[in-house]
LOTITOR-47422 format. One record per atom (N, C-alpha, C): residue number from 1; residue in three letters; chain; x, y, z. Coordinates in steps of 0.02 Angstrom, whole numbers, plus 50000, padded with zeros to 5 digits. Last residue first. Layout:
BEGIN
> NUM/ALA/A/X/Y/Z
...
This chain:
BEGIN
> 59/GLY/A/50559/49759/50561
> 59/GLY/A/50549/49829/50563
> 59/GLY/A/50512/49861/50616
> 58/LEU/A/50572/49622/50561
> 58/LEU/A/50633/49663/50563
> 58/LEU/A/50619/49737/50579
> 57/TRP/A/50439/49580/50559
> 57/TRP/A/50484/49554/50610
> 57/TRP/A/50546/49599/50617
> 56/CYS/A/50384/49645/50448
> 56/CYS/A/50356/49657/50514
> 56/CYS/A/50404/49635/50569
> 55/THR/A/50467/49590/50348
> 55/THR/A/50464/49663/50359
> 55/THR/A/50437/49679/50428
> 54/LEU/A/50439/49454/50358
> 54/LEU/A/50506/49478/50372
> 54/LEU/A/50507/49553/50386
> 53/GLY/A/50302/49458/50319
> 53/GLY/A/50322/49434/50385
> 53/GLY/A/50391/49458/50405
> 52/PHE/A/50315/49505/50187
> 52/PHE/A/50277/49544/50236
> 52/PHE/A/50296/49523/50307
> 51/VAL/A/50389/49399/50131
> 51/VAL/A/50417/49467/50133
> 51/VAL/A/50381/49510/50184
> 50/VAL/A/50295/49294/50149
> 50/VAL/A/50362/49290/50179
> 50/VAL/A/50393/49360/50185
> 49/ALA/A/50186/49340/50075
> 49/ALA/A/50178/49326/50146
> 49/ALA/A/50246/49324/50181
> 48/ALA/A/50243/49348/49947
> 48/ALA/A/50218/49408/49979
> 48/ALA/A/50210/49398/50054
> 47/PHE/A/50273/49212/49924
> 47/PHE/A/50327/49261/49927
> 47/PHE/A/50304/49324/49962
> 46/LEU/A/50142/49161/49921
> 46/LEU/A/50189/49138/49972
> 46/LEU/A/50247/49187/49980
> 45/ALA/A/50093/49229/49808
> 45/ALA/A/50061/49238/49874
> 45/ALA/A/50107/49216/49930
> 44/THR/A/50181/49180/49711
> 44/THR/A/50180/49252/49726
> 44/THR/A/50148/49265/49794
> 43/THR/A/50149/49044/49711
> 43/THR/A/50217/49065/49731
> 43/THR/A/50219/49140/49748
> 42/GLY/A/50012/49048/49671
> 42/GLY/A/50033/49019/49735
> 42/GLY/A/50101/49043/49758
> 41/TRP/A/50017/49112/49544
> 41/TRP/A/49976/49138/49599
> 41/TRP/A/50001/49113/49667
> 40/ALA/A/50110/49031/49465
> 40/ALA/A/50120/49103/49478
> 40/ALA/A/50080/49128/49539
> 39/TYR/A/50114/48904/49417
> 39/TYR/A/50125/48913/49489
> 39/TYR/A/50126/48986/49510
> 38/GLU/A/50097/48915/49282
> 38/GLU/A/50050/48872/49318
> 38/GLU/A/50057/48879/49394
> 37/PRO/A/50205/48998/49240
> 37/PRO/A/50135/49023/49239
> 37/PRO/A/50087/48980/49279
> 36/TRP/A/50349/49030/49267
> 36/TRP/A/50311/48975/49296
> 36/TRP/A/50237/48993/49298
> 35/TYR/A/50396/49141/49193
> 35/TYR/A/50433/49079/49192
> 35/TYR/A/50395/49019/49220
> 34/THR/A/50298/49245/49202
> 34/THR/A/50336/49234/49141
> 34/THR/A/50365/49163/49138
> 33/GLY/A/50248/49242/49330
> 33/GLY/A/50201/49238/49274
> 33/GLY/A/50236/49224/49208
> 32/ALA/A/50367/49261/49401
> 32/ALA/A/50330/49198/49408
> 32/ALA/A/50281/49189/49350
> 31/LEU/A/50400/49392/49364
> 31/LEU/A/50444/49336/49347
> 31/LEU/A/50408/49269/49350
> 30/ALA/A/50288/49457/49419
> 30/ALA/A/50302/49462/49348
> 30/ALA/A/50348/49405/49325
> 29/GLY/A/50305/49425/49555
> 29/GLY/A/50245/49404/49519
> 29/GLY/A/50255/49406/49444
> 28/PHE/A/50424/49491/49583
> 28/PHE/A/50422/49418/49587
> 28/PHE/A/50361/49391/49550
> 27/GLY/A/50379/49624/49563
> 27/GLY/A/50434/49596/49523
> 27/GLY/A/50434/49520/49524
> 26/VAL/A/50282/49633/49662
> 26/VAL/A/50263/49641/49591
> 26/VAL/A/50317/49612/49546
> 25/THR/A/50363/49614/49776
> 25/THR/A/50308/49569/49762
> 25/THR/A/50287/49573/49689
> 24/LEU/A/50456/49720/49769
> 24/LEU/A/50479/49651/49769
> 24/LEU/A/50423/49602/49751
> 23/VAL/A/50368/49830/49773
> 23/VAL/A/50411/49820/49715
> 23/VAL/A/50436/49748/49712
> 22/VAL/A/50309/49812/49901
> 22/VAL/A/50268/49813/49841
> 22/VAL/A/50311/49798/49779
> 21/VAL/A/50421/49822/49986
> 21/VAL/A/50380/49761/49986
> 21/VAL/A/50339/49757/49922
> 20/VAL/A/50464/49953/49957
> 20/VAL/A/50508/49896/49945
> 20/VAL/A/50468/49832/49941
> 19/ALA/A/50354/50030/49998
> 19/ALA/A/50374/50029/49927
> 19/ALA/A/50419/49970/49912
> 18/VAL/A/50354/50009/50136
> 18/VAL/A/50297/49987/50096
> 18/VAL/A/50317/49982/50023
> 17/SER/A/50477/50065/50172
> 17/SER/A/50464/49995/50188
> 17/SER/A/50405/49969/50147
> 16/GLY/A/50461/50198/50125
> 16/GLY/A/50514/50154/50099
> 16/GLY/A/50500/50081/50112
> 15/PHE/A/50355/50244/50204
> 15/PHE/A/50348/50240/50131
> 15/PHE/A/50399/50194/50101
> 14/VAL/A/50417/50235/50331
> 14/VAL/A/50356/50197/50316
> 14/VAL/A/50347/50190/50241
> 13/LYS/A/50525/50325/50311
> 13/LYS/A/50537/50256/50332
> 13/LYS/A/50476/50212/50315
> 12/LEU/A/50458/50444/50280
> 12/LEU/A/50502/50413/50230
> 12/LEU/A/50517/50340/50247
> 11/GLN/A/50392/50465/50403
> 11/GLN/A/50354/50457/50341
> 11/GLN/A/50396/50423/50287
> 10/TRP/A/50502/50482/50490
> 10/TRP/A/50455/50427/50500
> 10/TRP/A/50415/50413/50437
> 9/ARG/A/50557/50599/50435
> 9/ARG/A/50597/50538/50437
> 9/ARG/A/50553/50476/50446
> 8/LEU/A/50451/50687/50460
> 8/LEU/A/50472/50673/50391
> 8/LEU/A/50513/50609/50388
> 7/TRP/A/50449/50687/50601
> 7/TRP/A/50390/50667/50563
> 7/TRP/A/50409/50647/50492
> 6/ARG/A/50577/50739/50628
> 6/ARG/A/50558/50672/50652
> 6/ARG/A/50499/50645/50612
> 5/LYS/A/50563/50865/50567
> 5/LYS/A/50615/50818/50544
> 5/LYS/A/50599/50747/50565
> 4/PHE/A/50459/50921/50643
> 4/PHE/A/50450/50911/50571
> 4/PHE/A/50502/50861/50544
> 3/PHE/A/50518/50926/50770
> 3/PHE/A/50459/50886/50759
> 3/PHE/A/50449/50870/50685
> 2/SER/A/50621/51017/50746
> 2/SER/A/50638/50949/50764
> 2/SER/A/50578/50902/50753
> 1/MET/A/50554/51135/50727
> 1/MET/A/50588/51105/50670
> 1/MET/A/50604/51032/50684
């Protein structure tokens, strides 16, 4: 049972970290496309790189 709990905790941690990055990036991209359409691709790519870097560094 301990193995299953560890495995499930690890799966939830990985899923949570991936889901948070995806939600933040999509949300920022939607806002960028709405308010700054001419800069949307560049700012979203930069934001995604920063969030990914922070996630790898912290996690």
